[in-house]
N, C-alpha and C positions, 0 to 999 in steps of 0.2 A: 207708682211705688213698688211694683213688682219687678225686681231686678232680673229675675229669670223664672221660668216655669217651676212650680212647686209640685213635687211628687205627692206629698202628704200635706193637707191643709185642714185647718179647723177655724170655724167662725164662732166667736162668743156672741150670743144673742143673734142667732142665725135667722130668726123669723121663719118664713116658709122656705128658706133655702135658695132664694132667687139669686143672690149675689154669687155664691159658689157655683150654682148651676150655670150662670152666665160665664164665669171664669173657666169652667170646665169645657163649655161649648167652644170657647176661643183657644183651647189647648193650653191654658195657663195653669191649670190645676188637674192633678190626677185623682187620687183618692181624696174624698172630701167628707168631713164630719162637722157636726154642729152641736152646740149646746144652746137650748132654748127654754126659757122659764114658762112660756105660755103653752099649755098642752095641745090646743087646737093647731097652733102654728107649727109646733114640733111634729105633729102627726102629718101635716101637709109636707113638711120638709123631708120626711122619710121617702117620698116619691122621687126626690132629686138627689139625695145624699146617701153615702155608703153607711154612715152611722149617725144617729141623732140621740143625744141624751137629753131627757126632759128634766129640768130642775134648775135651781139657783146655784150658780157656780160657787157662791160663798158657803153653801152647806153641803155640796157634793164632795165626796172623798177624792183623793188624788187618782185613784184607780179609774174614775169616771172620765178623766181627761186623757185622750189618746197621747201616745208618746212618739218620739222621733219625728216631730213635725217640722216641715220646712217653712211653713207659713201659718201664722195665727192672725186672724182679722178681729179687731176690736173696734167696730164702727159705731160710734155714738152709744157706747154701752158703759164704759168705765165710770163715767160721772153718775151713774145710777147705783153704784155699789157702796156699801158701808165702808169696806176696807179695800179699795182698789190697789193699794200698795202690796198687800198680801197676795191678792189675785195675780198681779203682774209677776211677782216672784214665783208663784206656783206655775204660771204659764211658761215663764222663762226656763224652768227646769224641764219642761216637756219638749223644748226645741232641740232639734239636731244641731250639730256644729254648723255654723253658718246660716242657721234658720233665722227667721225674722218675725217680729210682731209689727203689723201695720195698724195704726190706730187713727181714729178721727175723734177729736175732742173739742167741744165748744170753748171759745176764748172769753173769759170773764172780763178782760181788759177792752173788749169792743166798745167803741164810742157810744153805741146804742144802750149799753148797760151802764157805762160810767156817767154819762150826762145826767140822767134822772137821779142818780145817787148823789152826784156833786151839786147839781143846781136845785133839786127839789127835796133832797134827803129821802128819796124813795128807792126801794129795792123790791119791786113788785113781781111776784111769780106770775107765770103765764101758762097757757095750755101747751105751748111749744117754744122752741128757741133756747137761747142760753139760760134763761131763767125758768125753764120748764119745771113744773111742780114735782116731777119725778126725779129731778137732779138732787142728789145728796152731797155731791162734791163739786167744787168749782176749781178750774185750772187756768193758769196763765201759761205763756210759753215756758217760763222758768220752772214753775211747779210741775208742768207736764214733763219737762226734761228730767227733773229730779225723780219723778215717778218711775221712769224706765231705767235711769242710771242706778237707782238703789237696788234694782234687780240684777245688776251686773251686765246690763245690755249696753251696747254702743250705738248711739244715735248716728245714723248715716245720712238721714235726709229729713228735713222739715219743710213743709209747704204751708204758706199762709194765704189762701185764696181770698180775693176781695171781689165784691160785687155791689151794684147799685150805687147809692150816694157815697158809700165808703170807698168805692173805686175812684171817685172824683177826689176825695180827700187824699187818698194814697198818691194819686197822680200829682196833685198840687204840692205835696210835700216831698216829691221825688222818692217816695218809698220810705222816708224817714219815720212816718207815722204808721207803718205797716202793722205793728202790734196793736194799734187802736182801730185798725180798719178791717182786720180779719175776723170773720164770724167764728171761724174754727181753725184748728190746725190739723194737718195730716202729717203723720210721723212714721218713720221706719226706724226700728231699733233691732240690731242684730246680736246674736250670740256668737262670740268669737272664741 
C-alpha cells in the first residue's frame, strides 16, 4: 500500500513503534511520529520514533498532530474511536498534497460474523477479532469507503485479503463472495 517512500509519516495507535521502525529500516519512511494512548507503549516508542504524543487522538488538539505528512497509518485503530469520521477529517487536513492514509479495518460482513447473527440471532463480543469488545464502530466496504470520502480523500486502492476457510469460499465463488470472505480491508486514500 506504500506507493513510494514517505519523507514524513505518522502512525495513529503506534504501540511501541515497531511498524514505523521496520518501515524506516527498509528505507520506506524518513521522519516518523506516533500517537499512542497507552503511556508505557508510548515511552518505548520514543526509542524508535522522532516524535511520540501520548494521548487519545479524540481529545488531543490539532497542534498535537504533526503537519505536512506524506503518510498516516491507521492500522486496526479507527474502529476503537467514538467519532472516527471527525478523526479522519482532522488527519486529512495534516496530509501534504499527494499524501495518503493507509488503514486496516475489520469487515463486519465477514461470514464468521454474519452466520451467528442470521442463524442464531447472536452478536457476541469477543476478546479479539471483528467483534472485539473494544470496538465502538463497525464497518463494511461501503461504510469504510464513505469514512474516507467524507474527509475529501480519494480512495486509490482497497485490498480484501482472505485466509482459512474463507479462502475456500472465495475460491468456490470465483471471488464473487469476497466481501463475505475478507476478515478486514486494507485501504489507501490520498489527498489530491
